[in-house]
C-alpha positions in Angstrom: -101.7 7.6 -6.7 -103.7 10.4 -5.5 -103.6 9.5 -2.2 -99.7 8.0 -2.0 -98.8 10.9 -4.8 -100.3 13.8 -4.1 -102.3 13.8 -0.7 -99.8 12.2 1.6 -97.0 15.0 0.3 -99.2 17.7 1.2 -100.0 16.4 4.6 -96.3 15.8 5.5 -95.8 19.2 4.8 -98.8 20.4 6.8 -97.2 18.2 9.5 -93.7 20.0 9.3 -95.4 23.3 10.1 -97.7 22.2 12.3 -100.9 23.1 10.4 -104.5 22.3 12.2 -104.8 20.7 8.4 -102.1 17.8 9.0 -104.6 15.1 10.7 -107.7 16.1 8.4 -105.4 15.8 5.3 -103.9 12.5 6.4 -106.9 10.8 7.9 -108.9 11.3 3.6 -104.7 10.1 2.3 -105.1 7.3 4.8 -108.9 6.3 3.7 -108.1 6.5 0.0 -105.2 4.4 0.6 -106.8 1.7 2.3 -109.6 1.8 -0.2 -107.4 1.4 -3.0 -105.1 -1.4 -1.1 -108.7 -3.5 -0.7 -109.7 -2.9 -4.8 -106.0 -4.0 -6.3 -106.0 -7.6 -3.8 -109.9 -8.2 -4.3 -111.1 -6.8 -7.7 -111.5 -10.3 -9.5 -110.2 -8.3 -12.5 -106.7 -8.4 -14.1 -104.6 -10.4 -12.5 -100.6 -9.9 -12.8 -99.6 -13.0 -10.7 -97.1 -12.7 -7.8 -95.0 -8.9 -8.7 -93.0 -6.7 -6.6 -95.8 -3.6 -6.4 -97.9 -6.4 -5.0 -95.4 -7.6 -2.7 -94.3 -4.0 -1.6 -97.6 -3.0 -0.7 -98.4 -4.9 2.4 -94.9 -3.4 4.4 -95.9 -0.3 3.2 -99.3 -0.5 4.5 -98.5 -1.6 7.5 -95.9 1.3 8.1 -98.9 3.4 7.2 -100.6 1.8 9.6 -97.6 2.5 12.3 -97.8 6.2 11.4 -101.8 6.2 12.1 -100.9 4.9 15.5 -98.0 7.2 16.6 -100.2 9.8 15.6 -103.1 9.1 17.7 -100.9 8.5 20.5 -99.5 11.9 19.8 -102.6 13.0 19.5 -104.1 12.5 23.1 -100.9 14.5 24.8 -99.8 11.7 27.1 -97.0 13.4 29.1 -97.2 11.6 32.3 -94.7 8.8 34.0 -94.0 6.3 31.7 -95.8 8.3 28.4 -93.5 10.9 29.3 -90.2 9.1 28.3 -92.0 7.2 25.4 -93.6 10.5 24.0 -90.1 11.4 22.3 -89.4 8.3 20.7 -92.9 8.2 19.3 -92.6 11.2 18.0 -89.0 11.0 16.2 -90.4 7.9 14.9 -93.5 9.4 13.4 -91.6 12.3 11.9 -89.3 9.8 10.3 -91.4 7.7 8.9 -93.6 10.8 7.9 -90.5 12.1 5.8 -89.9 8.7 4.4 -93.1 8.0 2.8 -92.6 10.1 -0.3 -89.8 8.4 -0.9 -91.9 5.0 -0.4 -94.5 6.1 -2.4 -92.7 7.4 -5.1 -90.7 3.9 -5.2 -94.5 1.8 -5.1 -95.9 3.9 -7.8 -92.8 3.1 -10.1 -93.0 -0.8 -8.8 -96.6 -0.5 -10.4 -95.8 0.7 -13.5 -93.1 -2.5 -13.9 -96.1 -4.1 -12.9 -98.4 -2.8 -15.3 -96.2 -3.8 -18.0 -94.5 -6.4 -17.2 -90.8 -5.1 -17.7 -87.5 -6.0 -15.7 -87.5 -9.5 -15.4 -84.6 -11.7 -16.6 -81.9 -10.5 -17.6 -83.4 -6.9 -18.2 -83.5 -6.7 -14.1 -79.9 -4.9 -14.1 -80.5 -2.3 -16.6 -84.0 -1.5 -14.4 -82.2 -1.1 -11.9 -79.8 1.0 -13.1 -82.0 3.3 -15.0 -84.7 3.5 -12.2 -82.3 4.2 -9.1 -80.0 6.8 -11.8 -83.1 8.6 -12.6 -84.8 9.0 -9.4 -81.5 10.2 -8.0 -81.3 13.2 -10.3 -85.1 13.8 -9.8 -83.9 14.0 -6.1 -81.0 16.0 -6.6 -83.2 18.2 -8.2 -86.1 18.6 -5.4 -83.2 18.9 -2.8 -81.7 21.8 -5.2 -85.0 23.7 -4.9 -85.3 23.1 -1.3 -82.0 24.8 -0.4 -82.6 27.4 -3.1 -86.5 28.4 -2.0 -86.4 27.5 1.7 -82.7 26.3 2.8 -80.5 29.5 3.0 -80.7 30.1 6.4 -79.7 26.3 7.2 -76.8 26.8 5.0 -75.5 29.6 7.2 -75.8 27.4 10.3 -74.0 24.7 9.0 -71.0 26.9 8.0 -70.4 25.4 4.6 -71.8 25.7 1.0 -74.2 24.2 -1.1 -71.1 22.5 -3.5 -69.7 20.7 0.1 -72.6 18.9 0.2 -73.2 18.3 -3.5 -69.5 17.2 -3.8 -69.9 15.0 -1.2 -72.5 13.1 -2.6 -71.3 12.7 -5.4 -67.9 11.6 -4.3 -70.1 8.9 -2.4 -72.2 7.8 -5.4 -68.9 7.6 -7.4 -67.5 5.3 -5.2 -70.4 3.1 -5.1 -70.1 3.3 -9.3 -66.8 2.5 -9.2 -67.5 -1.2 -7.5 -70.6 -2.3 -8.9 -70.5 -1.1 -12.8 -68.6 -4.1 -13.5 -68.5 -7.7 -12.7 -64.7 -8.5 -10.9 -63.5 -11.4 -12.1 -65.6 -11.4 -15.5 -64.7 -10.2 -18.8 -65.0 -6.1 -19.8 -67.9 -6.1 -21.8 -70.1 -3.4 -23.8 -70.5 -0.3 -21.8 -68.3 -1.6 -18.7 -65.7 0.9 -19.4 -67.3 3.9 -19.6 -69.7 3.4 -16.6 -67.0 2.4 -14.4 -64.4 5.3 -15.5 -67.5 7.5 -14.9 -68.3 6.3 -11.3 -64.0 7.4 -10.6 -64.1 10.5 -12.3 -67.0 11.6 -9.9 -65.4 10.7 -6.7 -62.2 12.3 -7.8 -64.3 15.3 -8.8 -66.2 15.1 -5.6 -62.7 15.0 -3.4 -61.8 18.1 -5.2 -65.2 19.8 -4.7 -64.9 19.5 -1.2 -61.2 21.0 -0.7 -62.8 23.7 -2.7 -65.6 24.1 -1.4 -64.3 26.6 1.6 -61.7 30.0 1.1 -58.2 30.2 2.4 -59.8 32.0 5.8 -62.5 28.7 6.4 -65.3 30.5 5.2 -67.8 29.0 2.9 -67.6 29.4 -0.5 -69.1 28.2 -4.1 -67.2 26.0 -6.7 -67.6 24.8 -10.4 -67.5 21.0 -9.4 -70.9 19.8 -9.4 -71.5 21.6 -12.7 -68.4 20.2 -14.4 -69.3 16.9 -13.4 -72.9 16.8 -14.4 -71.8 18.8 -18.0 -69.3 15.8 -18.4 -71.4 13.0 -17.1 -73.9 14.4 -19.9 -71.3 14.2 -22.7 -70.4 10.7 -21.9 -74.0 9.5 -21.9 -75.1 11.6 -25.3 -72.5 9.4 -26.7 -73.4 6.3 -25.0 -73.9 3.0 -27.9 -77.2 1.6 -28.5 -78.8 -0.7 -30.0 -82.4 1.4 -31.3 -82.3 4.5 -33.0 -85.2 6.0 -30.8 -82.6 4.6 -27.7 -80.0 6.5 -29.4 -82.1 9.9 -29.6 -83.3 9.5 -26.2 -80.2 8.9 -24.6 -78.6 11.9 -26.5 -80.9 14.3 -25.3 -80.8 13.0 -21.9 -77.0 13.8 -22.1 -77.9 17.1 -23.7 -80.5 18.1 -21.1 -77.6 17.1 -18.6 -74.8 19.1 -19.9 -77.5 22.0 -20.1 -78.1 21.6 -15.9 -74.3 21.7 -15.9 -73.4 24.6 -17.5 -76.1 26.6 -16.0 -75.1 25.6 -12.9 -71.5 26.9 -13.3 -72.4 30.3 -15.0 -75.1 30.5 -11.7 -72.2 30.1 -9.4 -69.5 31.7 -11.2 -71.7 35.3 -12.7 -75.5 35.2 -11.4 -75.7 34.0 -7.2 -73.1 35.7 -5.1 -70.0 33.7 -3.8 -70.7 31.9 -0.7 -73.7 31.5 1.1 -76.5 33.8 -0.1 -78.6 36.1 2.4 -81.5 35.5 4.4 -84.8 35.9 2.4 -83.2 37.0 -0.6 -85.5 36.2 -3.4 -84.5 33.3 -6.1 -83.7 34.8 -9.6 -85.2 33.3 -12.6 -81.8 32.1 -14.0 -81.3 29.9 -10.7 -84.4 28.0 -11.7 -83.0 26.4 -14.7 -80.3 24.2 -13.9 -83.1 22.9 -10.9 -85.8 22.1 -13.4 -83.1 20.5 -16.2 -82.2 18.1 -13.4 -85.9 17.2 -13.4 -86.0 16.6 -17.1 -82.3 14.4 -17.0 -83.9 11.7 -14.2 -87.3 11.5 -15.8 -85.4 11.0 -19.3 -83.1 8.4 -18.1 -86.0 6.9 -16.1 -87.9 6.3 -19.1 -84.8 4.9 -21.2 -84.2 1.1 -21.0 -84.4 -1.5 -23.8 -87.9 -2.6 -22.7 -89.5 0.9 -22.9 -87.4 1.8 -25.9 -89.1 -1.6 -27.8 -92.0 -0.5 -26.7 -91.9 3.0 -28.3 -90.6 1.6 -31.6 -93.4 -0.7 -31.8 -95.9 1.6 -30.8 -95.3 4.2 -34.1 -94.6 6.9 -31.7 -91.5 8.7 -33.1 -88.9 10.0 -30.4 -90.0 13.5 -30.5 -93.1 13.0 -29.4 -91.6 10.5 -26.9 -89.3 12.9 -25.5 -91.9 16.1 -25.3 -94.6 13.5 -23.0 -91.6 12.8 -20.8 -90.2 16.9 -20.5 -94.2 17.1 -20.2 -94.3 15.0 -16.9 -91.0 16.6 -15.6 -93.1 20.1 -15.7 -95.7 18.4 -13.3 -93.1 16.8 -11.0 -91.2 20.2 -10.9 -94.6 22.0 -10.5 -95.6 19.6 -7.5 -92.5 20.3 -5.6 -92.6 23.9 -6.2 -96.2 24.4 -4.8 -95.2 21.9 -1.7 -92.1 24.2 -0.9 -93.9 26.9 -1.3 -97.0 25.5 1.3 -94.1 24.9 3.9 -92.7 28.7 3.2 -95.9 30.3 3.3 -96.8 28.3 6.7 -93.4 28.2 8.0 -92.5 31.8 7.2 -96.0 33.8 6.9 -94.7 37.1 9.0 -92.2 37.7 5.9 -94.2 39.0 3.5 -96.6 40.7 5.9 -93.4 42.4 7.2 -92.6 43.5 4.1 -96.1 45.3 3.1 -96.3 46.7 6.8 -92.6 48.5 6.1 -93.8 49.5 3.0 -91.1 47.3 1.1 -93.0 45.9 -2.4 -90.3 43.4 -2.9 -88.6 42.8 -5.8 -90.7 43.3 -9.4 -91.2 41.0 -11.7 -88.1 41.7 -13.6 -85.9 41.0 -10.4 -85.4 44.6 -9.8 -85.8 46.4 -6.7 -88.3 49.2 -6.8 -87.4 53.0 -7.0 -88.1 54.1 -3.5 -86.5 50.8 -1.6 -83.6 51.3 -3.5 -83.0 55.3 -3.1 -83.6 54.5 0.7 -81.2 51.6 0.7 -78.6 53.4 -1.3 -79.3 56.7 0.9 -79.5 55.0 4.4 -75.2 55.1 4.9 -74.8 58.8 3.6 -77.4 60.5 6.1 -76.5 61.8 9.4 -79.2 61.1 12.4 -80.1 64.6 12.0 -80.9 64.4 8.6 -82.5 61.4 9.0 -84.9 62.4 11.2 -85.3 66.0 9.8 -86.3 63.6 6.3 -88.7 61.3 8.2 -90.5 64.6 9.6 -90.9 65.9 5.9 -92.2 62.3 4.9 -94.4 62.4 7.2 -95.9 66.1 6.9 -96.2 65.3 2.7 -98.4 62.6 3.3 -100.5 64.5 5.3 -103.6 66.5 3.6 -102.7 70.4 2.8 -105.8 71.3 5.0 -104.5 69.0 7.9 -104.5 71.1 11.0 -101.1 70.3 11.7 -99.8 71.7 8.6 -102.4 74.8 7.7 -99.3 76.8 8.9 -96.7 75.2 7.5 -98.1 75.0 4.1 -98.8 78.8 4.5 -94.7 79.4 5.2 -94.1 77.3 2.1 -96.2 79.3 0.1 -94.9 82.7 1.1 -91.6 81.4 1.1 
């Protein structure tokens, strides 16, 4: 887990920013992954039989081997003749596979948990797929929202679209899939088929409306409430989902409430907190904007841990639903923390000049409460009111004030000031 869950994602970020630490970090991860692979297949201890975790391990290791080979090829800098033509394809393959590794590693770690507990066999397979895919999707949505919030503003401006356009398109596409996969067509409508199918219907209907509202009358990008409302109403539906066990009802209820909170805070953010349209480059995120992002992490974690077999395990363990939910929120905080660290690692290496530029200009940035320091605010407010002559005179006086009183260039001026 250390290699696939921590080292490889960090190495991926270092590779994106072309850091010299990319190769050493990925090499360390490769050694640990290889060691774990052989220990898992040759330790001779507890055996789990044939399972999805062991089956997926071999192709995953072959993909890792291919990634290493492509990395070595690129490091040799063979750019003449045939190699010059091949290099761009190898570079593309290395980039795509490297960015896919965290997703594949997450999938393998989920498979590992399933294999360890012996879950998701027989009639439980369908429910496992629904919970793990949907829960992972909520976490992925939170990660993408965090990326857009922290380092994706410039990209949004280049696309000429708002974040809600992409969110609504994703919601519409996912709704189409759910509409035709949540019920076995041709069979009887049983248990929660109605709720699952109608949930898919409202997603694609709302998604289409969100796409339409993502631009104003002049064609400029604008934000809208649709994605937040979809989260809110989905959370309400899930909080009312009928369950057979008390602990399952409580976990699903808290999952629904968490998703409703994510939707409500997103609507407040879009309507009152964040500026309408695409945010300006370099604007630091406000504290409120993190709330809906984290709640998506928490929602996904709760939903992934709410299958029938998991609920039966918790009920038989003697643990109550409160302790279980607090543990799940703790896991969500750790995943949230690690993804924030990776995004910050990218930002610090990809944009190292921004912080230095602010300090060099005497700008201190925003304070801990989100306010701009007084000097910065005064300079901003007076900048448009001063003429060029006044601006030059003001800058001269500021320079004079910064000099010591006994400086040779200010002795006479100080005397004049005292005389006056």
